[in-house]
mmCIF entry with sequence, helices, sheets and N, C-alpha, C, O atoms, coordinates in Angstrom:
data_MODEL
# 
_entry.id   MODEL 
# 
_entity.id                         1 
_entity.type                       polymer 
_entity.pdbx_number_of_molecules   1 
# 
_entity_poly.entity_id                      1 
_entity_poly.type                           'polypeptide(L)' 
_entity_poly.nstd_linkage                   no 
_entity_poly.nstd_monomer                   no 
_entity_poly.pdbx_seq_one_letter_code       ASGPTALDAGWLAVADLADAGLEPLYLRRPDAEVPTKAKSTLPAPRLGLRRTR 
_entity_poly.pdbx_seq_one_letter_code_can   ASGPTALDAGWLAVADLADAGLEPLYLRRPDAEVPTKAKSTLPAPRLGLRRTR 
_entity_poly.pdbx_strand_id                 A 
# 
loop_
_entity_poly_seq.entity_id 
_entity_poly_seq.num 
_entity_poly_seq.mon_id 
_entity_poly_seq.hetero 
1 1  ALA n 
1 2  SER n 
1 3  GLY n 
1 4  PRO n 
1 5  THR n 
1 6  ALA n 
1 7  LEU n 
1 8  ASP n 
1 9  ALA n 
1 10 GLY n 
1 11 TRP n 
1 12 LEU n 
1 13 ALA n 
1 14 VAL n 
1 15 ALA n 
1 16 ASP n 
1 17 LEU n 
1 18 ALA n 
1 19 ASP n 
1 20 ALA n 
1 21 GLY n 
1 22 LEU n 
1 23 GLU n 
1 24 PRO n 
1 25 LEU n 
1 26 TYR n 
1 27 LEU n 
1 28 ARG n 
1 29 ARG n 
1 30 PRO n 
1 31 ASP n 
1 32 ALA n 
1 33 GLU n 
1 34 VAL n 
1 35 PRO n 
1 36 THR n 
1 37 LYS n 
1 38 ALA n 
1 39 LYS n 
1 40 SER n 
1 41 THR n 
1 42 LEU n 
1 43 PRO n 
1 44 ALA n 
1 45 PRO n 
1 46 ARG n 
1 47 LEU n 
1 48 GLY n 
1 49 LEU n 
1 50 ARG n 
1 51 ARG n 
1 52 THR n 
1 53 ARG n 
# 
_struct_asym.id          A 
_struct_asym.entity_id   1 
# 
loop_
_struct_conf.conf_type_id 
_struct_conf.id 
_struct_conf.pdbx_PDB_helix_id 
_struct_conf.beg_label_comp_id 
_struct_conf.beg_label_asym_id 
_struct_conf.beg_label_seq_id 
_struct_conf.pdbx_beg_PDB_ins_code 
_struct_conf.end_label_comp_id 
_struct_conf.end_label_asym_id 
_struct_conf.end_label_seq_id 
_struct_conf.pdbx_end_PDB_ins_code 
_struct_conf.beg_auth_comp_id 
_struct_conf.beg_auth_asym_id 
_struct_conf.beg_auth_seq_id 
_struct_conf.end_auth_comp_id 
_struct_conf.end_auth_asym_id 
_struct_conf.end_auth_seq_id 
_struct_conf.pdbx_PDB_helix_class 
_struct_conf.details 
_struct_conf.pdbx_PDB_helix_length 
HELX_P HELX_P1 AA1 ALA A 9  ? VAL A 14 ? ALA A 9  VAL A 14 1 ? 6 
HELX_P HELX_P2 AA2 LEU A 25 ? LEU A 27 ? LEU A 25 LEU A 27 5 ? 3 
# 
_struct_conf_type.id          HELX_P 
_struct_conf_type.criteria    ? 
_struct_conf_type.reference   ? 
# 
loop_
_atom_site.group_PDB 
_atom_site.id 
_atom_site.type_symbol 
_atom_site.label_atom_id 
_atom_site.label_alt_id 
_atom_site.label_comp_id 
_atom_site.label_asym_id 
_atom_site.label_entity_id 
_atom_site.label_seq_id 
_atom_site.pdbx_PDB_ins_code 
_atom_site.Cartn_x 
_atom_site.Cartn_y 
_atom_site.Cartn_z 
_atom_site.occupancy 
_atom_site.B_iso_or_equiv 
_atom_site.pdbx_formal_charge 
_atom_site.auth_seq_id 
_atom_site.auth_comp_id 
_atom_site.auth_asym_id 
_atom_site.auth_atom_id 
_atom_site.pdbx_PDB_model_num 
ATOM 1   N N  . ALA A 1 1  ? 170.710 29.637 210.649 1.00 0.00 ? 1  ALA A N  1 
ATOM 2   C CA . ALA A 1 1  ? 171.499 29.449 211.714 1.00 0.00 ? 1  ALA A CA 1 
ATOM 3   C C  . ALA A 1 1  ? 171.140 28.151 212.468 1.00 0.00 ? 1  ALA A C  1 
ATOM 4   O O  . ALA A 1 1  ? 169.995 27.885 212.833 1.00 0.00 ? 1  ALA A O  1 
ATOM 5   N N  . SER A 1 2  ? 172.187 27.389 212.664 1.00 0.00 ? 2  SER A N  1 
ATOM 6   C CA . SER A 1 2  ? 171.998 26.135 213.437 1.00 0.00 ? 2  SER A CA 1 
ATOM 7   C C  . SER A 1 2  ? 172.332 26.242 214.852 1.00 0.00 ? 2  SER A C  1 
ATOM 8   O O  . SER A 1 2  ? 173.066 27.142 215.262 1.00 0.00 ? 2  SER A O  1 
ATOM 9   N N  . GLY A 1 3  ? 171.788 25.301 215.660 1.00 0.00 ? 3  GLY A N  1 
ATOM 10  C CA . GLY A 1 3  ? 172.054 25.337 217.136 1.00 0.00 ? 3  GLY A CA 1 
ATOM 11  C C  . GLY A 1 3  ? 173.386 24.795 217.488 1.00 0.00 ? 3  GLY A C  1 
ATOM 12  O O  . GLY A 1 3  ? 174.127 24.352 216.611 1.00 0.00 ? 3  GLY A O  1 
ATOM 13  N N  . PRO A 1 4  ? 173.713 24.813 218.714 1.00 0.00 ? 4  PRO A N  1 
ATOM 14  C CA . PRO A 1 4  ? 175.071 24.221 219.205 1.00 0.00 ? 4  PRO A CA 1 
ATOM 15  C C  . PRO A 1 4  ? 175.065 22.762 218.917 1.00 0.00 ? 4  PRO A C  1 
ATOM 16  O O  . PRO A 1 4  ? 174.031 22.094 218.913 1.00 0.00 ? 4  PRO A O  1 
ATOM 17  N N  . THR A 1 5  ? 176.289 22.271 218.670 1.00 0.00 ? 5  THR A N  1 
ATOM 18  C CA . THR A 1 5  ? 176.386 20.811 218.519 1.00 0.00 ? 5  THR A CA 1 
ATOM 19  C C  . THR A 1 5  ? 176.915 20.194 219.766 1.00 0.00 ? 5  THR A C  1 
ATOM 20  O O  . THR A 1 5  ? 176.810 18.977 219.917 1.00 0.00 ? 5  THR A O  1 
ATOM 21  N N  . ALA A 1 6  ? 177.481 20.947 220.675 1.00 0.00 ? 6  ALA A N  1 
ATOM 22  C CA . ALA A 1 6  ? 177.969 20.322 221.909 1.00 0.00 ? 6  ALA A CA 1 
ATOM 23  C C  . ALA A 1 6  ? 177.660 21.338 223.112 1.00 0.00 ? 6  ALA A C  1 
ATOM 24  O O  . ALA A 1 6  ? 177.655 22.551 222.904 1.00 0.00 ? 6  ALA A O  1 
ATOM 25  N N  . LEU A 1 7  ? 177.418 20.825 224.305 1.00 0.00 ? 7  LEU A N  1 
ATOM 26  C CA . LEU A 1 7  ? 177.118 21.622 225.459 1.00 0.00 ? 7  LEU A CA 1 
ATOM 27  C C  . LEU A 1 7  ? 178.424 21.725 226.271 1.00 0.00 ? 7  LEU A C  1 
ATOM 28  O O  . LEU A 1 7  ? 179.085 20.700 226.436 1.00 0.00 ? 7  LEU A O  1 
ATOM 29  N N  . ASP A 1 8  ? 178.824 22.859 226.771 1.00 0.00 ? 8  ASP A N  1 
ATOM 30  C CA . ASP A 1 8  ? 180.042 22.954 227.584 1.00 0.00 ? 8  ASP A CA 1 
ATOM 31  C C  . ASP A 1 8  ? 179.529 23.185 229.029 1.00 0.00 ? 8  ASP A C  1 
ATOM 32  O O  . ASP A 1 8  ? 178.871 24.172 229.357 1.00 0.00 ? 8  ASP A O  1 
ATOM 33  N N  . ALA A 1 9  ? 179.907 22.150 229.883 1.00 0.00 ? 9  ALA A N  1 
ATOM 34  C CA . ALA A 1 9  ? 179.457 22.217 231.319 1.00 0.00 ? 9  ALA A CA 1 
ATOM 35  C C  . ALA A 1 9  ? 179.918 23.495 232.018 1.00 0.00 ? 9  ALA A C  1 
ATOM 36  O O  . ALA A 1 9  ? 179.179 24.071 232.817 1.00 0.00 ? 9  ALA A O  1 
ATOM 37  N N  . GLY A 1 10 ? 181.114 23.929 231.723 1.00 0.00 ? 10 GLY A N  1 
ATOM 38  C CA . GLY A 1 10 ? 181.583 25.118 232.317 1.00 0.00 ? 10 GLY A CA 1 
ATOM 39  C C  . GLY A 1 10 ? 180.815 26.394 231.996 1.00 0.00 ? 10 GLY A C  1 
ATOM 40  O O  . GLY A 1 10 ? 180.543 27.244 232.844 1.00 0.00 ? 10 GLY A O  1 
ATOM 41  N N  . TRP A 1 11 ? 180.487 26.464 230.715 1.00 0.00 ? 11 TRP A N  1 
ATOM 42  C CA . TRP A 1 11 ? 179.654 27.583 230.283 1.00 0.00 ? 11 TRP A CA 1 
ATOM 43  C C  . TRP A 1 11 ? 178.276 27.586 230.866 1.00 0.00 ? 11 TRP A C  1 
ATOM 44  O O  . TRP A 1 11 ? 177.726 28.625 231.231 1.00 0.00 ? 11 TRP A O  1 
ATOM 45  N N  . LEU A 1 12 ? 177.701 26.335 230.948 1.00 0.00 ? 12 LEU A N  1 
ATOM 46  C CA . LEU A 1 12 ? 176.408 26.172 231.652 1.00 0.00 ? 12 LEU A CA 1 
ATOM 47  C C  . LEU A 1 12 ? 176.404 26.603 233.104 1.00 0.00 ? 12 LEU A C  1 
ATOM 48  O O  . LEU A 1 12 ? 175.428 27.148 233.619 1.00 0.00 ? 12 LEU A O  1 
ATOM 49  N N  . ALA A 1 13 ? 177.587 26.327 233.776 1.00 0.00 ? 13 ALA A N  1 
ATOM 50  C CA . ALA A 1 13 ? 177.690 26.590 235.174 1.00 0.00 ? 13 ALA A CA 1 
ATOM 51  C C  . ALA A 1 13 ? 177.766 28.087 235.494 1.00 0.00 ? 13 ALA A C  1 
ATOM 52  O O  . ALA A 1 13 ? 177.366 28.519 236.575 1.00 0.00 ? 13 ALA A O  1 
ATOM 53  N N  . VAL A 1 14 ? 178.264 28.843 234.577 1.00 0.00 ? 14 VAL A N  1 
ATOM 54  C CA . VAL A 1 14 ? 178.339 30.373 234.754 1.00 0.00 ? 14 VAL A CA 1 
ATOM 55  C C  . VAL A 1 14 ? 177.290 31.086 234.070 1.00 0.00 ? 14 VAL A C  1 
ATOM 56  O O  . VAL A 1 14 ? 177.195 32.297 234.267 1.00 0.00 ? 14 VAL A O  1 
ATOM 57  N N  . ALA A 1 15 ? 176.439 30.462 233.244 1.00 0.00 ? 15 ALA A N  1 
ATOM 58  C CA . ALA A 1 15 ? 175.345 31.110 232.492 1.00 0.00 ? 15 ALA A CA 1 
ATOM 59  C C  . ALA A 1 15 ? 174.323 31.748 233.374 1.00 0.00 ? 15 ALA A C  1 
ATOM 60  O O  . ALA A 1 15 ? 174.005 31.169 234.413 1.00 0.00 ? 15 ALA A O  1 
ATOM 61  N N  . ASP A 1 16 ? 173.805 32.843 233.063 1.00 0.00 ? 16 ASP A N  1 
ATOM 62  C CA . ASP A 1 16 ? 172.775 33.495 233.733 1.00 0.00 ? 16 ASP A CA 1 
ATOM 63  C C  . ASP A 1 16 ? 171.401 32.766 233.503 1.00 0.00 ? 16 ASP A C  1 
ATOM 64  O O  . ASP A 1 16 ? 170.781 32.903 232.448 1.00 0.00 ? 16 ASP A O  1 
ATOM 65  N N  . LEU A 1 17 ? 170.958 31.989 234.536 1.00 0.00 ? 17 LEU A N  1 
ATOM 66  C CA . LEU A 1 17 ? 169.690 31.241 234.372 1.00 0.00 ? 17 LEU A CA 1 
ATOM 67  C C  . LEU A 1 17 ? 168.662 32.048 235.137 1.00 0.00 ? 17 LEU A C  1 
ATOM 68  O O  . LEU A 1 17 ? 169.020 32.879 235.972 1.00 0.00 ? 17 LEU A O  1 
ATOM 69  N N  . ALA A 1 18 ? 167.357 31.807 234.856 1.00 0.00 ? 18 ALA A N  1 
ATOM 70  C CA . ALA A 1 18 ? 166.273 32.472 235.458 1.00 0.00 ? 18 ALA A CA 1 
ATOM 71  C C  . ALA A 1 18 ? 166.231 32.041 236.973 1.00 0.00 ? 18 ALA A C  1 
ATOM 72  O O  . ALA A 1 18 ? 166.450 30.885 237.336 1.00 0.00 ? 18 ALA A O  1 
ATOM 73  N N  . ASP A 1 19 ? 165.946 33.020 237.773 1.00 0.00 ? 19 ASP A N  1 
ATOM 74  C CA . ASP A 1 19 ? 165.919 32.711 239.225 1.00 0.00 ? 19 ASP A CA 1 
ATOM 75  C C  . ASP A 1 19 ? 164.658 31.948 239.603 1.00 0.00 ? 19 ASP A C  1 
ATOM 76  O O  . ASP A 1 19 ? 163.540 32.367 239.304 1.00 0.00 ? 19 ASP A O  1 
ATOM 77  N N  . ALA A 1 20 ? 164.872 30.801 240.277 1.00 0.00 ? 20 ALA A N  1 
ATOM 78  C CA . ALA A 1 20 ? 163.782 29.931 240.640 1.00 0.00 ? 20 ALA A CA 1 
ATOM 79  C C  . ALA A 1 20 ? 163.200 30.248 242.036 1.00 0.00 ? 20 ALA A C  1 
ATOM 80  O O  . ALA A 1 20 ? 162.259 29.605 242.501 1.00 0.00 ? 20 ALA A O  1 
ATOM 81  N N  . GLY A 1 21 ? 163.793 31.251 242.670 1.00 0.00 ? 21 GLY A N  1 
ATOM 82  C CA . GLY A 1 21 ? 163.352 31.531 244.072 1.00 0.00 ? 21 GLY A CA 1 
ATOM 83  C C  . GLY A 1 21 ? 164.174 30.817 245.097 1.00 0.00 ? 21 GLY A C  1 
ATOM 84  O O  . GLY A 1 21 ? 165.064 30.039 244.752 1.00 0.00 ? 21 GLY A O  1 
ATOM 85  N N  . LEU A 1 22 ? 163.888 31.072 246.390 1.00 0.00 ? 22 LEU A N  1 
ATOM 86  C CA . LEU A 1 22 ? 164.713 30.529 247.473 1.00 0.00 ? 22 LEU A CA 1 
ATOM 87  C C  . LEU A 1 22 ? 164.187 29.150 247.935 1.00 0.00 ? 22 LEU A C  1 
ATOM 88  O O  . LEU A 1 22 ? 164.971 28.402 248.519 1.00 0.00 ? 22 LEU A O  1 
ATOM 89  N N  . GLU A 1 23 ? 162.943 28.775 247.715 1.00 0.00 ? 23 GLU A N  1 
ATOM 90  C CA . GLU A 1 23 ? 162.317 27.565 248.055 1.00 0.00 ? 23 GLU A CA 1 
ATOM 91  C C  . GLU A 1 23 ? 162.722 26.527 247.042 1.00 0.00 ? 23 GLU A C  1 
ATOM 92  O O  . GLU A 1 23 ? 162.586 26.753 245.840 1.00 0.00 ? 23 GLU A O  1 
ATOM 93  N N  . PRO A 1 24 ? 163.251 25.321 247.525 1.00 0.00 ? 24 PRO A N  1 
ATOM 94  C CA . PRO A 1 24 ? 163.697 24.237 246.601 1.00 0.00 ? 24 PRO A CA 1 
ATOM 95  C C  . PRO A 1 24 ? 162.446 23.745 245.792 1.00 0.00 ? 24 PRO A C  1 
ATOM 96  O O  . PRO A 1 24 ? 161.332 23.713 246.314 1.00 0.00 ? 24 PRO A O  1 
ATOM 97  N N  . LEU A 1 25 ? 162.656 23.393 244.601 1.00 0.00 ? 25 LEU A N  1 
ATOM 98  C CA . LEU A 1 25 ? 161.601 22.956 243.673 1.00 0.00 ? 25 LEU A CA 1 
ATOM 99  C C  . LEU A 1 25 ? 160.885 21.760 244.149 1.00 0.00 ? 25 LEU A C  1 
ATOM 100 O O  . LEU A 1 25 ? 159.689 21.617 243.893 1.00 0.00 ? 25 LEU A O  1 
ATOM 101 N N  . TYR A 1 26 ? 161.563 20.878 244.838 1.00 0.00 ? 26 TYR A N  1 
ATOM 102 C CA . TYR A 1 26 ? 160.980 19.639 245.181 1.00 0.00 ? 26 TYR A CA 1 
ATOM 103 C C  . TYR A 1 26 ? 160.113 19.840 246.486 1.00 0.00 ? 26 TYR A C  1 
ATOM 104 O O  . TYR A 1 26 ? 159.408 18.913 246.884 1.00 0.00 ? 26 TYR A O  1 
ATOM 105 N N  . LEU A 1 27 ? 160.162 21.025 247.140 1.00 0.00 ? 27 LEU A N  1 
ATOM 106 C CA . LEU A 1 27 ? 159.272 21.269 248.252 1.00 0.00 ? 27 LEU A CA 1 
ATOM 107 C C  . LEU A 1 27 ? 158.061 22.103 247.811 1.00 0.00 ? 27 LEU A C  1 
ATOM 108 O O  . LEU A 1 27 ? 157.145 22.315 248.605 1.00 0.00 ? 27 LEU A O  1 
ATOM 109 N N  . ARG A 1 28 ? 158.042 22.569 246.588 1.00 0.00 ? 28 ARG A N  1 
ATOM 110 C CA . ARG A 1 28 ? 156.927 23.440 246.192 1.00 0.00 ? 28 ARG A CA 1 
ATOM 111 C C  . ARG A 1 28 ? 155.706 22.506 245.906 1.00 0.00 ? 28 ARG A C  1 
ATOM 112 O O  . ARG A 1 28 ? 155.816 21.313 245.624 1.00 0.00 ? 28 ARG A O  1 
ATOM 113 N N  . ARG A 1 29 ? 154.575 23.166 246.008 1.00 0.00 ? 29 ARG A N  1 
ATOM 114 C CA . ARG A 1 29 ? 153.270 22.485 245.681 1.00 0.00 ? 29 ARG A CA 1 
ATOM 115 C C  . ARG A 1 29 ? 153.188 22.229 244.223 1.00 0.00 ? 29 ARG A C  1 
ATOM 116 O O  . ARG A 1 29 ? 153.481 23.133 243.440 1.00 0.00 ? 29 ARG A O  1 
ATOM 117 N N  . PRO A 1 30 ? 152.802 21.028 243.786 1.00 0.00 ? 30 PRO A N  1 
ATOM 118 C CA . PRO A 1 30 ? 152.712 20.749 242.322 1.00 0.00 ? 30 PRO A CA 1 
ATOM 119 C C  . PRO A 1 30 ? 151.711 21.519 241.638 1.00 0.00 ? 30 PRO A C  1 
ATOM 120 O O  . PRO A 1 30 ? 150.759 21.957 242.284 1.00 0.00 ? 30 PRO A O  1 
ATOM 121 N N  . ASP A 1 31 ? 151.824 21.754 240.300 1.00 0.00 ? 31 ASP A N  1 
ATOM 122 C CA . ASP A 1 31 ? 150.970 22.517 239.487 1.00 0.00 ? 31 ASP A CA 1 
ATOM 123 C C  . ASP A 1 31 ? 149.628 21.807 239.375 1.00 0.00 ? 31 ASP A C  1 
ATOM 124 O O  . ASP A 1 31 ? 148.576 22.447 239.397 1.00 0.00 ? 31 ASP A O  1 
ATOM 125 N N  . ALA A 1 32 ? 149.666 20.499 239.257 1.00 0.00 ? 32 ALA A N  1 
ATOM 126 C CA . ALA A 1 32 ? 148.458 19.673 239.094 1.00 0.00 ? 32 ALA A CA 1 
ATOM 127 C C  . ALA A 1 32 ? 148.443 18.677 240.259 1.00 0.00 ? 32 ALA A C  1 
ATOM 128 O O  . ALA A 1 32 ? 149.475 18.154 240.679 1.00 0.00 ? 32 ALA A O  1 
ATOM 129 N N  . GLU A 1 33 ? 147.263 18.447 240.745 1.00 0.00 ? 33 GLU A N  1 
ATOM 130 C CA . GLU A 1 33 ? 147.121 17.485 241.864 1.00 0.00 ? 33 GLU A CA 1 
ATOM 131 C C  . GLU A 1 33 ? 146.226 16.236 241.365 1.00 0.00 ? 33 GLU A C  1 
ATOM 132 O O  . GLU A 1 33 ? 145.306 16.355 240.555 1.00 0.00 ? 33 GLU A O  1 
ATOM 133 N N  . VAL A 1 34 ? 146.599 15.103 241.924 1.00 0.00 ? 34 VAL A N  1 
ATOM 134 C CA . VAL A 1 34 ? 145.843 13.906 241.670 1.00 0.00 ? 34 VAL A CA 1 
ATOM 135 C C  . VAL A 1 34 ? 144.477 14.028 242.329 1.00 0.00 ? 34 VAL A C  1 
ATOM 136 O O  . VAL A 1 34 ? 144.436 14.372 243.511 1.00 0.00 ? 34 VAL A O  1 
ATOM 137 N N  . PRO A 1 35 ? 143.365 13.777 241.667 1.00 0.00 ? 35 PRO A N  1 
ATOM 138 C CA . PRO A 1 35 ? 142.007 13.843 242.230 1.00 0.00 ? 35 PRO A CA 1 
ATOM 139 C C  . PRO A 1 35 ? 141.893 12.779 243.284 1.00 0.00 ? 35 PRO A C  1 
ATOM 140 O O  . PRO A 1 35 ? 142.358 11.659 243.069 1.00 0.00 ? 35 PRO A O  1 
ATOM 141 N N  . THR A 1 36 ? 141.288 13.082 244.429 1.00 0.00 ? 36 THR A N  1 
ATOM 142 C CA . THR A 1 36 ? 141.050 12.144 245.474 1.00 0.00 ? 36 THR A CA 1 
ATOM 143 C C  . THR A 1 36 ? 139.791 11.489 245.360 1.00 0.00 ? 36 THR A C  1 
ATOM 144 O O  . THR A 1 36 ? 139.591 10.457 246.001 1.00 0.00 ? 36 THR A O  1 
ATOM 145 N N  . LYS A 1 37 ? 138.899 11.984 244.599 1.00 0.00 ? 37 LYS A N  1 
ATOM 146 C CA . LYS A 1 37 ? 137.479 11.385 244.490 1.00 0.00 ? 37 LYS A CA 1 
ATOM 147 C C  . LYS A 1 37 ? 137.313 11.101 242.964 1.00 0.00 ? 37 LYS A C  1 
ATOM 148 O O  . LYS A 1 37 ? 137.586 11.934 242.099 1.00 0.00 ? 37 LYS A O  1 
ATOM 149 N N  . ALA A 1 38 ? 136.856 9.893  242.725 1.00 0.00 ? 38 ALA A N  1 
ATOM 150 C CA . ALA A 1 38 ? 136.548 9.405  241.387 1.00 0.00 ? 38 ALA A CA 1 
ATOM 151 C C  . ALA A 1 38 ? 135.315 10.172 240.803 1.00 0.00 ? 38 ALA A C  1 
ATOM 152 O O  . ALA A 1 38 ? 134.325 10.416 241.493 1.00 0.00 ? 38 ALA A O  1 
ATOM 153 N N  . LYS A 1 39 ? 135.421 10.503 239.615 1.00 0.00 ? 39 LYS A N  1 
ATOM 154 C CA . LYS A 1 39 ? 134.310 11.314 238.999 1.00 0.00 ? 39 LYS A CA 1 
ATOM 155 C C  . LYS A 1 39 ? 133.592 10.355 237.959 1.00 0.00 ? 39 LYS A C  1 
ATOM 156 O O  . LYS A 1 39 ? 134.229 9.645  237.182 1.00 0.00 ? 39 LYS A O  1 
ATOM 157 N N  . SER A 1 40 ? 132.298 10.396 238.013 1.00 0.00 ? 40 SER A N  1 
ATOM 158 C CA . SER A 1 40 ? 131.454 9.587  237.101 1.00 0.00 ? 40 SER A CA 1 
ATOM 159 C C  . SER A 1 40 ? 131.170 10.373 235.891 1.00 0.00 ? 40 SER A C  1 
ATOM 160 O O  . SER A 1 40 ? 131.027 11.592 235.981 1.00 0.00 ? 40 SER A O  1 
ATOM 161 N N  . THR A 1 41 ? 131.075 9.732  234.715 1.00 0.00 ? 41 THR A N  1 
ATOM 162 C CA . THR A 1 41 ? 130.755 10.446 233.502 1.00 0.00 ? 41 THR A CA 1 
ATOM 163 C C  . THR A 1 41 ? 129.176 10.452 233.313 1.00 0.00 ? 41 THR A C  1 
ATOM 164 O O  . THR A 1 41 ? 128.609 11.152 232.474 1.00 0.00 ? 41 THR A O  1 
ATOM 165 N N  . LEU A 1 42 ? 128.534 9.588  234.194 1.00 0.00 ? 42 LEU A N  1 
ATOM 166 C CA . LEU A 1 42 ? 127.122 9.552  234.066 1.00 0.00 ? 42 LEU A CA 1 
ATOM 167 C C  . LEU A 1 42 ? 126.507 10.465 235.151 1.00 0.00 ? 42 LEU A C  1 
ATOM 168 O O  . LEU A 1 42 ? 126.949 10.475 236.300 1.00 0.00 ? 42 LEU A O  1 
ATOM 169 N N  . PRO A 1 43 ? 125.412 11.274 234.720 1.00 0.00 ? 43 PRO A N  1 
ATOM 170 C CA . PRO A 1 43 ? 124.805 12.170 235.738 1.00 0.00 ? 43 PRO A CA 1 
ATOM 171 C C  . PRO A 1 43 ? 124.029 11.380 236.821 1.00 0.00 ? 43 PRO A C  1 
ATOM 172 O O  . PRO A 1 43 ? 123.476 10.306 236.581 1.00 0.00 ? 43 PRO A O  1 
ATOM 173 N N  . ALA A 1 44 ? 124.027 11.979 238.015 1.00 0.00 ? 44 ALA A N  1 
ATOM 174 C CA . ALA A 1 44 ? 123.391 11.314 239.136 1.00 0.00 ? 44 ALA A CA 1 
ATOM 175 C C  . ALA A 1 44 ? 121.818 11.325 238.850 1.00 0.00 ? 44 ALA A C  1 
ATOM 176 O O  . ALA A 1 44 ? 121.292 12.275 238.271 1.00 0.00 ? 44 ALA A O  1 
ATOM 177 N N  . PRO A 1 45 ? 121.169 10.318 239.250 1.00 0.00 ? 45 PRO A N  1 
ATOM 178 C CA . PRO A 1 45 ? 119.677 10.331 239.120 1.00 0.00 ? 45 PRO A CA 1 
ATOM 179 C C  . PRO A 1 45 ? 119.072 11.314 239.927 1.00 0.00 ? 45 PRO A C  1 
ATOM 180 O O  . PRO A 1 45 ? 119.504 11.567 241.051 1.00 0.00 ? 45 PRO A O  1 
ATOM 181 N N  . ARG A 1 46 ? 118.029 11.928 239.392 1.00 0.00 ? 46 ARG A N  1 
ATOM 182 C CA . ARG A 1 46 ? 117.326 13.028 240.119 1.00 0.00 ? 46 ARG A CA 1 
ATOM 183 C C  . ARG A 1 46 ? 115.996 12.488 240.670 1.00 0.00 ? 46 ARG A C  1 
ATOM 184 O O  . ARG A 1 46 ? 114.932 12.631 240.068 1.00 0.00 ? 46 ARG A O  1 
ATOM 185 N N  . LEU A 1 47 ? 116.115 11.881 241.808 1.00 0.00 ? 47 LEU A N  1 
ATOM 186 C CA . LEU A 1 47 ? 114.901 11.234 242.458 1.00 0.00 ? 47 LEU A CA 1 
ATOM 187 C C  . LEU A 1 47 ? 114.066 12.271 243.116 1.00 0.00 ? 47 LEU A C  1 
ATOM 188 O O  . LEU A 1 47 ? 112.862 12.037 243.223 1.00 0.00 ? 47 LEU A O  1 
ATOM 189 N N  . GLY A 1 48 ? 114.535 13.356 243.557 1.00 0.00 ? 48 GLY A N  1 
ATOM 190 C CA . GLY A 1 48 ? 113.721 14.406 244.388 1.00 0.00 ? 48 GLY A CA 1 
ATOM 191 C C  . GLY A 1 48 ? 112.956 15.266 243.400 1.00 0.00 ? 48 GLY A C  1 
ATOM 192 O O  . GLY A 1 48 ? 112.095 16.014 243.862 1.00 0.00 ? 48 GLY A O  1 
ATOM 193 N N  . LEU A 1 49 ? 113.161 15.246 242.168 1.00 0.00 ? 49 LEU A N  1 
ATOM 194 C CA . LEU A 1 49 ? 112.524 16.174 241.286 1.00 0.00 ? 49 LEU A CA 1 
ATOM 195 C C  . LEU A 1 49 ? 111.238 15.625 240.575 1.00 0.00 ? 49 LEU A C  1 
ATOM 196 O O  . LEU A 1 49 ? 110.630 16.306 239.749 1.00 0.00 ? 49 LEU A O  1 
ATOM 197 N N  . ARG A 1 50 ? 110.860 14.378 240.932 1.00 0.00 ? 50 ARG A N  1 
ATOM 198 C CA . ARG A 1 50 ? 109.789 13.781 240.273 1.00 0.00 ? 50 ARG A CA 1 
ATOM 199 C C  . ARG A 1 50 ? 108.426 14.409 240.769 1.00 0.00 ? 50 ARG A C  1 
ATOM 200 O O  . ARG A 1 50 ? 108.148 14.463 241.967 1.00 0.00 ? 50 ARG A O  1 
ATOM 201 N N  . ARG A 1 51 ? 107.629 14.861 239.816 1.00 0.00 ? 51 ARG A N  1 
ATOM 202 C CA . ARG A 1 51 ? 106.342 15.598 240.168 1.00 0.00 ? 51 ARG A CA 1 
ATOM 203 C C  . ARG A 1 51 ? 105.223 14.687 239.823 1.00 0.00 ? 51 ARG A C  1 
ATOM 204 O O  . ARG A 1 51 ? 105.223 13.990 238.809 1.00 0.00 ? 51 ARG A O  1 
ATOM 205 N N  . THR A 1 52 ? 104.278 14.715 240.693 1.00 0.00 ? 52 THR A N  1 
ATOM 206 C CA . THR A 1 52 ? 103.005 13.964 240.582 1.00 0.00 ? 52 THR A CA 1 
ATOM 207 C C  . THR A 1 52 ? 101.823 14.813 240.254 1.00 0.00 ? 52 THR A C  1 
ATOM 208 O O  . THR A 1 52 ? 101.701 15.891 240.835 1.00 0.00 ? 52 THR A O  1 
ATOM 209 N N  . ARG A 1 53 ? 100.908 14.409 239.343 1.00 0.00 ? 53 ARG A N  1 
ATOM 210 C CA . ARG A 1 53 ? 99.714  15.281 238.991 1.00 0.00 ? 53 ARG A CA 1 
ATOM 211 C C  . ARG A 1 53 ? 98.472  14.588 239.445 1.00 0.00 ? 53 ARG A C  1 
ATOM 212 O O  . ARG A 1 53 ? 97.372  15.110 239.264 1.00 0.00 ? 53 ARG A O  1 
# 
């Protein structure tokens, strides 16, 4: 079974689409947010853990 070869705008207008809710999509909080703090791949030095004998 092959898929449709053309899309009919009239059929798409009356098609039952999933409800996206009442809040417009452009006002919703994004799924992923841009980090505000740069993360280092190197571990921080442990200066306070030095033990003397």
